C-alpha positions, 0 to 999 in steps of 0.5 A: 651252052652253059653251066646252067643248061647242063644242069638242067639236063642233068636234072631233067634226065634224072627225074625222068629216070626216077619216074620210069623206076619209081614204082619199084622203090619203096615209100621211105626211098621215094621220099629220100629221091624225092628231096634229093631232086627237089634240092638239086632242082633248088640247087640249080636255081639258085646257080642259075639266079645267081649267074643271072645276078652276075650278069646283071652287074657286069652289064650295067648300061647293056643287055645282060649274057644269057 
């Protein structure tokens, strides 16, 4: 399992936890949680894209490592 898979699992479970406890937070807290979760997701996607680009560069003429 790669680091990106672990990140996606972590983000997914975190979002699930937020959905289940969402109603107990105030509007301000919801906004902060939403921004935090979206930035975590964006970061994981950037890492994934960077990893894919590095894999493509490392495997010129071959299949990209996943």
